[in-house]
N, C-alpha and C positions, 0 to 999 in steps of 0.2 A: 545716944546723942539726941537732943531735942529736935523735933520736927515742927516747924512753924505751919499751922494749918493754912490752907489756901481756900477757905470757905467762900470768900467773896468771889474769887476767880471761878470756882466751881459753879456758883450760883449764876454768874453771868453766862458761862458756857451752857449750863443746863437750860436756862431760859431760852437761849438762842436755839438750842436743839429742839425744844418743845414747840417753838413758835414757827420753825422753818417750814416753808411751803415751796414746792417746785413752781417757779414762775413760768407762765405760759406766754406764747407769743400770739399777738393778734395781727392778722395779715389778710389782705383781700383774697377772694377765691379765684382760682384759675381753672378753666374748663379742661385743659389738656396739659400742655407744657408748662413748667414752672421754673422760675428763676432761682431755684434753690434745690439742694439735694434731698433734704427731709426736714422735718420740724421736731426731731427728737433732740432737744437742746441738751448740751453738756452741763447740766446744772442740778444734778441730784443733790437733795438737801443733806445727804450724808457725806458728800465730798467737801474737802477743804484744802487750803494751801498754806504752807508756812515755809520759812527759810531757816537755814543753819549757817551761822558764821563760824569761822575757825580761827587759828592762831593769829593774834595781832602782834604778839611780842616774841622774844627770842631773837634779838637783832631787828627790832621793829623799824619800819620805814615810815616816817611821818607823813600823814595825809591820806594813806591808803585806806585805813579802816573807815575814816570819815567819808571817803568817797563811796565806800560800800554802804554806809548809812544812807547817804543821799539817794543811791540807786534803789535801795530797799523801799524808801519812801515813794519812789516813782512806781515800783511794781506792786506795792500794797499787799504784802502777805498778811494773813490774819494775826500772826505773831512770829517772833524770831527766837530760835534756840541758839545755844552756844556750846562749844566743846572746850572752853578754857584757854589759859594763857592770855589773859586780858590785860594784865599789867606786867611790868618788868620784874618787880619783886626782888627776891633773893637778898633780902636784908632784914635785920631786926629793928631798924630805925623806924619807929612808928610814924614820925612826921613825914618821912619820905614815902612810906606806904600810903598814908592818908592823902598826900598830894597826888600820887599816881592814881588812886581810886577816884579822887575828885575829877581828875582829867578824864578818866574812862567813863565815869557816870555822866559827864557832860556830853560825851558822844552819844551814848545810848538813850539819854533823855530827849534827844532830838528825833528819835524814832517815833513814828505816828502809830505804833502798835506795841503790844507788850514784848518785853525782852526777858528771857529766862537765863539766869547765871548758872554756869557749871565750872568748878575749879580745875585749874591746871597746875603744873609744878611751879610755874612762875607766880601763881596766885597764892599757893600754900606750900611753903618750903620748910617752915619752922613753926614753933608754937605761937610766936607772936603773930605771924601772918594768919594762922588758923583761928586764933582768938578774934582777930579783927574781922575775918570773914564772917564768923558766926554773929558777931555784933551787928554787922551790916545786913546780913542776909538770913540769919536765923538758923541755918542748917547747912551742912556740906553735901547732903544728898536728900532727895525728895522725889515725889511723883505727882502726877495729875492725870485725869482722864478727860478726854474731849471727843465727843461724837463716837463713843465706844472704842477709842484708841487709847492705850496706856502709854504715857510718856514717863520713862524711868530715868531720872537724872542722877548719875552716880559720881562718887569721889574717888578717882584713881590715886589720890595723894593722902589716903587716910592713915598712912604710917609715916608720912613725910620722908620717904626714902630718896626722893629726887628723880631727876631725869633718867629714863630707861629702867627704873626700878619701881614702877607703879604697883599698887596692891589693891585688893579688896579684903578688908579685915573680917574677922568672925562676926563682929557686931553688924557691919554693913551687909554681910551675906544673910544674916538672919532677917534683916529688914527687907532685903530683896525677896527672900523666900516668902515672907508673910504678905508682901505686896502682891506678888504673883498669885499666891493662894487666894487672896481676897479679890483678885481681878482675873479669875480663871477663864471667864467667858468673853473677854473683850475680843473684838475682831482682829486686832493687831497690837503688837507691842514694839515700841521704839525706844532704844536705849542710847543714852548720850553720856560719854565720859571723855576725859582728855587723852590719857595714854592708851594706845591700842594694846591692851594687856595680852591679847592672843598671839602677839609676836615677841613677847618679853619672857625672860626667865624668872621663875619664882614669884609669880604674881599673887601668891597666897590663895585666897578662895575664888579667884576668877574662874578656874576650870569648873568649879562647882556651880557657879552662876550660869556658865554655858550649858551645863547639864539641865538646869532648870528651864532654860530657854529652848532646849532642843525640840520639844514636842509642840511648841506653839509658833504661830506665824510671827516673825520678828525681823527687825533690822538693827544693826549696831553702828553708831557713828562715833568717830574719835578724830583727834588731830595729832599734835606733838611732833611728828617727824617732818612737817612742812613739805610733804610729798604725797600726792594723791595715789592711792591704790584701792581698787575695788576687788573683793574676793568673795566667792561663794563658799560659805563655811557654816557648819552646824545647822543646816537647813534654813539658812538665812543669808542675806547680803551684808557683809561686814566691810565698812568703808573707812579708810584713813583719808581725811580731807587735806587739802593743800594749805594755803595761807590766805588770810585777809589782812595782810600788812606785815606779817612776820618775815624773818630773814629767809631768802630763797635764791637759788641760782637762776630762777625765772627762765628756764630753758624751754618753756612752753607746755601746753596741755598734753601733748603726746608723750611727754616725759614726766607728767604729773607735777610740774613745778610752775604754778601760776597762782595769781590772786583771784579768789572767787568766793561765792557762797553757793550753797546747794539749795535748790528749789524743790520742795516736796509737794506733790499733789496726791492727797489721800483719796483713793477711789474705793469702791466696794470690793474690787479684786485685789487691792493692795496699793502700796505707794508707787508712784511714778516719780523717778528721780532725774533731775536735770542740773547740770553745773552751769551757773551763770558767772562767766568771767567778766572782768572789767572791760574786756574787748570782745565778748562773744558769748554764745550759748552752746553747751556741749552735753551730750547724753551721758548716762552714768558709766558707760563702758569706754570712755575716751582713753583710759589707760588701765588695762586690766592686770591681774596677777600674772597672766601668761606673758604680757608685754614686759612687765617689770622684771620677770625672771630672765627674759632674754637680754634686756638692757643691762641688768646687773652682771650677767655672765660676760657680756661684751666689755663692760667697764673693768671687771675683775681680771679679765684676760689681758687687758692692756693691749689692744689691737695695734696701736701705733707706738713704736719705741724708737726714739731718736737719740743717737749717741751724743753725749755732751761734747761741746766744742772746746776741748782743753788744749791750750797752747802754752808755749814757754814764755812768750812775750806778747801781751795783748796789743801793745802799741805797734809792734812790727807785723801784725797779722796782715796777710795779703789775700790768701784764698785757701779753701779747703773743701774737699768733697765729704759730705756728711751722710752716713748711711741711715736710711729709714727702713726699719723692719716692720712688716705687717703680718700679724699672726691671726689665724682663725682655728681655734681648737674645738669649735662647735659643730653641730650636725646640720647646719644650714648655711648657705652662702651669704656673704656680706660684701658690700661695695664701699670702697674708700675713695673720696674725691679730695684732692689736695690743691690748694690755691695759695700763691705767693702774694704777700702784701708789700706795697711799695715802702722803701726805706731810703732815707737820704744818704746814708753812709754805707749800707751793705746791700748788695744785689744777690738775690737767690733765684735759682731755677731748678725745679724738679724734672727729672726725665720722664716721669709717668704721672699724669694728673688725675686719671681715673683708673682704678684697679679693682677687679672682682676677685675675691679670695674664696676659693672653694672650701668646703668643709674639711677640717683637719689638714690644713696646708699653710705654707708660709710664702710670702712674696716680699720682694725688696724694691725699694726706689732709692734714688740718689739725689741729694740736694747739693748742687754746686753753689757755694757761698763765697763771694769775694768782695773786696773793698772797692767802693765806687771811685774814690779819689786816690790815685796812686801816689800823689805827692804828700809828704808829711806822714805823721803817725796817725793811727786810728783814734787814739784818745778816748774821750767820753762819747758814747754813741748809744742811741736807743737800740734795743734788740730787734733783730729781724723776726718777723712774725709769719708763721706758716699756719694757714687755716685748714681745717679738715671737716668733712661730713661723712660719718659712718652710717650706712643705711642697711635695713633688712626689711623683709616682709613678714607680717604676723601670719598665724594659721588662717586668719580670716581674710588675708590678702591686703591688709592695710600696711602702707609703708611707714616705717618709723625712722626718723633721722636724728642722729646724735651729733650736735656740733662740737668742734674742738678748736682750741687756739694754742699754739705752741710758740714760745719766745726763745730764740736762739741767739747766743752772743759769745764771742771769744772769751774764755775764762782762764785765768791763771790757777793752777791747782794749788790746794793747801796741803803741805806736807805735815805729817803728824810727828812732832819731836818727842824724844824720850827723855825723861827727867826723873829726879828723885821723887819719892812718895810725898804727897801733900797732906798736911793736917787740915781737916775740914772744920775750921773754926771761924771763918769769915774775915780773918785779918789780911790775907794775901801776902803776908810777910815772906813766905817761903817760895813765892813765885818770882822767877828771875825776870820775866817780862810778860806783858799783855800785848800780844802782837797785832790784834785786830781791833779796829775802832769803827763804830758807827754812831751817827748823830741823828737826833729827831729833827722834824721840820722846824722852820725858823721860829714859830710861835712857842716852841718848847725850848729848844736849845740845849737840852741835856745830852751829854756825851757818855757813851758806854765803851769801856775798854774791855776786851775779851781775851782770855787765854785758854788754850786747848793743848793738852799734853797727855802722856801716858807713862806708866812704869810697867813692870812685868805683869801686873795684876789688874790695874784699874785705868780707865779713862777719866781724866780730870777736866772739868769745865769751870772757869772763873769769869766773873763779870764785876767790874767796878763802875757803878752808876753815879754820875754827877747829877745832883738834884738839890736845888736850893730850898725846896719846900717838900719834905718827905711826908706824905699823907698815909698813915697806917693806924688801924684801929685795934688789931689783934683779934677780930671776930668777923663773922660773916664770910662772904666770898672774897677771894683775893682780887678779883677783877673790879671790885668796888673800891679799891684803894691802890696805892702804888704797888707795882709788882714787876718781877723779872722772871724769865723762864726760858725754856729751850724745847725744840722739837728735834728728835734724832731718828733718822731712818737708817737701819743697819742691814737692809736687804742688799742683794747683789747689785752691782753698779747699774745695770740696765733697768732695774726696777726703781732703785732709790733716786737715780737722776731724774726720772719721770714723775716722781711722787708729787701729788697735789694736796696732800693732807686731807683726803676725803673722809667724810663721816667723823669729823672732829679728830683727825689724826689717828684713824683706826689702825694703820700699819706703822705708826711711829710711836716712839716713847715721847710723850708730851707731858710737860710739868711746868707749873708756874707757882711762885711763892711771893708773899709780901714780906717786907723786912720787919724783924722784931726790934723792939726798943724797950726801955724800962716801962713797965706797965702795959705793954702790948705784945703778945706773943705773935710769932710768925704763923700765918695760915697758908695752906697750899691746896692745890687741886691739879689733877684728881688724886684720890687717896691711895690708889692701888696700881699705879702705872710703873713705878720704879722697881727693877728686879731686886731680889734678895741680895743683900750685901752692899746696896747703895747707901750713900750718906749725903746729906746736904745741910747747908747753913745759909741764912740770909739775915743780915744785921744792919742796922743804921750805923753809919760812921760819920765822921766830920765831912760835911759837904755832899752827903748823899748816902749810899748804902752799897754793900757788897754781897755777892752770891758765890758760893762754892758748891760743887757737887762732884762725887766720884761714882762711876758706874763700872761694875765688874766687866772685864773684857770677855768673860764667858757669854755675855749677851751678844757680842759680835759673833762669837763662835756658834751660838745657837742659830744664827741667821745665815751664816756663810760657811761654817766649818772652821777647822783649825787654821787653815791658810787664808783667813779673811783678808780682804784687800783694802776696803774703803768703807766710809759711811758718809751720810749727808747730815749737816747740822745747821740749824737756824736758831737765833736768839731773838727774843722780843721783850719789850718793856711796855708797861702801861703807866702813864703819869697823870696824876690827879692834882690839880691846884684849886685853891679856893675861888679864883676869879675866872675859871673857864672849865669847859668840859674835858673829859679824858683825851689824851693824845696817845695813840698806840704807834709804836715804832718797831720795825723788823730789820735785822741785820741784812738778811738776804731777800728782802721783800717778802710779802706774805705768799707762801706756796699756794694758798687757796685762791689767790686773786689773779687778775690778768697780768700783773707785773712779774709773776713767777718766771724765772729763767731756768731752762733745763740744765740740771747739773750744778746750779749755784749752791755754794756751801759744801762742795765735795772735799773730803779729807782723804788722803791716800797714805797708807802705811809705808814707812820707810823700809 
């Protein structure tokens, strides 16, 4: 791959290095006491400072990255590095890509110092995007040396395998090897790439790159997961940065979810790393691998389990005691605080507001929930909200707090009818009825009729989408055109009812597809989520499009056993029209958002 020479940059840096002199301070002499500690100024000519920005896209939030640009200009680093995901990308439409790059370049052109580009999966996903990158920037990986520090900018997308499947190819490995050989005596090596390949499977030659780095002083910086984690690894500090405007839960620095850039001060003894958030400054160990391990263990354990409030008649609901199970399978104590939020229709009161759960033990609390107004039916009401704070102390004594929010509402259960086998052809002619309906917000108006049934072998899901302007291209990502899909959680009831679709529906079967029409095939994502024996079809029809899928019931058996009882299901659509931005609609609200209701979309086997 061609490497664009950076001779002009090297010349500027070299001249600055050769001309640098330590500035001295001139001050009056004092006979004894002095109004200062010493005159050894912190201004060694070999020291320098630069900043690293991280993911702007992947659900970008407008204005955040530009806010970072403005604050970098206030702090005046010598230059700014990046770790990719600069545009939204994920398309082969060149005009769209050029418009996105024009917008981004408009941001960084306002920086008062140099900016160095590094590609992410949103920047290079296909050959069209890779070609445009090289046209704009000359190369997808390169290096430079400044004040005897090697900056190695790599391309984790060199095989365009997409998110979570980054690579270092043979060609790039050979480039890295030669670069390191040619710069064997630098005082430090700093590596920048987008995907943190040290936590991914099958990253091709990345383990070999780590072997090359092992014997030298080095740090590695990456982004991608929108989640800050610092780890001591391979005789260096390996850091996954958070976000500079990309999608984030924004639960705070202690959980590694915050908008920031990293400030690096290069000293003779090595780099000093500081995280500068848009609302503060934090040191490099604000959230460590040890902290992440404990937080992930707590989240995977699902400390708080609230039984779904399933009732025969929502309108006739008066009161119910809801059990709250608190579990600690870990070897350190945790504390749970529970707080009731005010609700105009439902009153709730927990019998225990603060509970310490010892290691390897279980505690219970009870939430009494009842209707505020005894007159008339309950009707439409907002869910009751129970807030939580799960806390623990790290080995260093720092208290980590994990906030939670749980919406509880009386729900009528969905029964799972049994019917004859369905042909997966998109016609829906053999469906007797589509019993469930949801509708998008007013500016869309599209209605979706949903059917769910089984025979002895399969679960069947159908959707009839009303849409007066079906936008489908037959290529690229399905979320860039009209699509319909579902998320299915087949874990036991206490787990599926509490699911929030974390890590892009890690514990769910998640699937979306665009409709096919003459001249445009259906595209879907992800490619490998459906179990063997599944089948699906999504086609344009008069007045919209339809979707059908069948899932082997053996999938339920694999999660719960032969006597499986239930599953949780949600459907979603994305609607694109020529005169407005995409409208996304969920049948049971978005499980990943604040509107998620515990147990919504639960189907029970007859």
